[in-house]
C-alpha positions, 0 to 999 in steps of 0.5 A, spaced: 078 657 472 074 655 478 078 654 484 073 651 490 075 654 496 073 653 504 072 658 509 076 656 515 075 658 522 081 655 526 081 654 534 076 660 534 080 665 531 080 669 525 076 667 519 081 665 513 080 662 506 083 656 503 084 653 496 081 646 496 085 642 490 081 636 491 076 632 496 078 625 498 073 620 501 076 614 505 071 609 505 071 602 509 075 605 515 072 601 521 078 599 526 075 592 527 076 588 521 071 583 522 066 588 523 068 591 516 068 584 513 061 583 515 058 589 513 061 588 506 058 581 506 051 584 508 052 590 503 054 585 497 048 581 499 043 587 497 047 588 491 052 593 493 059 592 490 065 590 494 071 595 495 077 594 491 081 595 497 080 596 505 080 602 506 079 605 499 080 612 497 074 615 493 075 621 489 070 627 489 070 633 485 072 639 490 066 643 487 061 638 491 064 641 498 059 646 501 059 650 507 051 652 506 046 650 510 042 647 505 043 642 499 039 639 494 039 631 492 036 628 486 031 623 489 029 621 496 034 615 497 040 619 500 042 620 507 048 624 511 053 621 515 058 624 520 065 624 519 071 627 522 075 631 516 082 633 515 084 639 511 091 640 509 092 648 508 099 647 506 102 651 512 098 646 517 094 640 518 087 641 521 081 637 523 074 638 522 067 635 521 063 633 515 057 629 512 059 624 507 052 625 504 051 619 499 045 616 494 043 610 497 039 607 491 045 609 486 050 605 491 048 599 488 050 600 482 057 604 483 059 607 490 064 612 487 058 615 483 053 615 489 058 619 493 060 624 487 053 625 486 051 628 493 054 635 496 059 634 501 057 639 507 063 641 512 063 645 518 067 652 518 070 651 524 076 647 525 081 645 530 089 645 529 090 637 528 096 637 533 092 640 539 088 634 539 092 629 536 094 625 543 087 624 544 083 623 538 080 616 540 076 620 545 073 625 541 065 624 540 062 624 534 054 625 534 049 626 528 041 627 529 036 627 523 029 630 522 025 625 519 019 629 517 018 637 517 017 639 524 019 633 527 023 632 533 031 631 532 032 624 533 039 621 535 042 617 529 049 616 530 053 616 537 060 614 538 068 616 538 073 617 533 076 610 536 071 606 532 075 609 526 082 607 523 087 611 526 087 618 522 095 618 521 094 611 518 089 613 513 093 619 511 099 614 510 095 610 506 092 616 502 095 617 495 095 624 496 099 624 502 105 629 502 111 626 499 117 627 504 112 630 510 110 624 514 103 625 517 101 630 512 097 631 505 098 635 499 096 642 500 089 643 499 087 636 500 080 635 504 079 628 506 073 625 509 075 619 514 070 615 515 063 614 520 059 610 525 053 605 524 046 608 524 042 607 530 036 604 527 039 603 520 041 608 514 035 612 512 033 619 509 031 625 512 029 632 511 035 635 516 041 633 518 045 635 524 052 633 526 057 634 532 065 633 533 066 634 541 072 634 545 070 632 552 077 634 555 075 641 554 068 641 552 069 644 545 065 642 539 065 643 532 058 643 529 054 644 523 047 642 520 043 642 513 036 641 510 035 637 504 031 638 499 029 633 494 029 634 487 024 630 482 027 624 478 024 626 472 025 620 466 
C-alpha cells in the first residue's frame, strides 16, 4: 500500500517525516460574508457552480500533495493560489504554506474535480501552531508569478491571514476535526485554509512563488515551483 508522506522541518529544527492520511481544501473561506456572496454570484454568471455550503471542504487525494519544485498540468488554464495550511501530525498541530493549484477550465464543470486534477505544492518548513496562534491575523501572505519564461516576477497576491476566516473556526467546522480534541484535526490531516484575491485577475503562469511571513520576528515560510503544461490530446 502507498502511504503518502511529508518531509517537515519544524521551527528551523530537525527534518522529520510524517504520514499524510488525507488532504482537505477549505473553500469559500473569506472572512467578509458580503464579499464571499458577491464572488459566488460573479462565478455563477460565468458558469461556475455555487458551493453546497460556506465554507465548503473539498477532499483531494493525499497523493496529490507535493514538495517538488516542478509540477505538470493538463492544459494551460491552471493557476496557483497561496494559502496557509494546517498539518496535524497526531502529536501537534503545525502551520505551513501551500498552493491550491486549480484547473480553471474544469472549474466551470466541477470545482471538486478542478482541485483534484492538480498537484498541491507545499513548503517543507512549518511552524508550531501554538507559537503563532495569538497573532495569526498579522501573518502576511504573498505570491508572485512569472508569466513567461525569463520574465520578471510579478506580485500576484498580497494580504494577511485576517482576510480568511479564523483558522480555529475552519478546524471546528471540518469533518476531519479530532473528536474530543478542540482545535485539532485527526492525525495525518493536511488542510488548505483559503486564499486572497489575485491582483490583476486570476491567470496562468509558468512559475509560482509564495511566502508566509511573520512580521513579529521577520521569519518566513517560502516555496516556489515551475509549471509544465502537458498537451491536451483528444
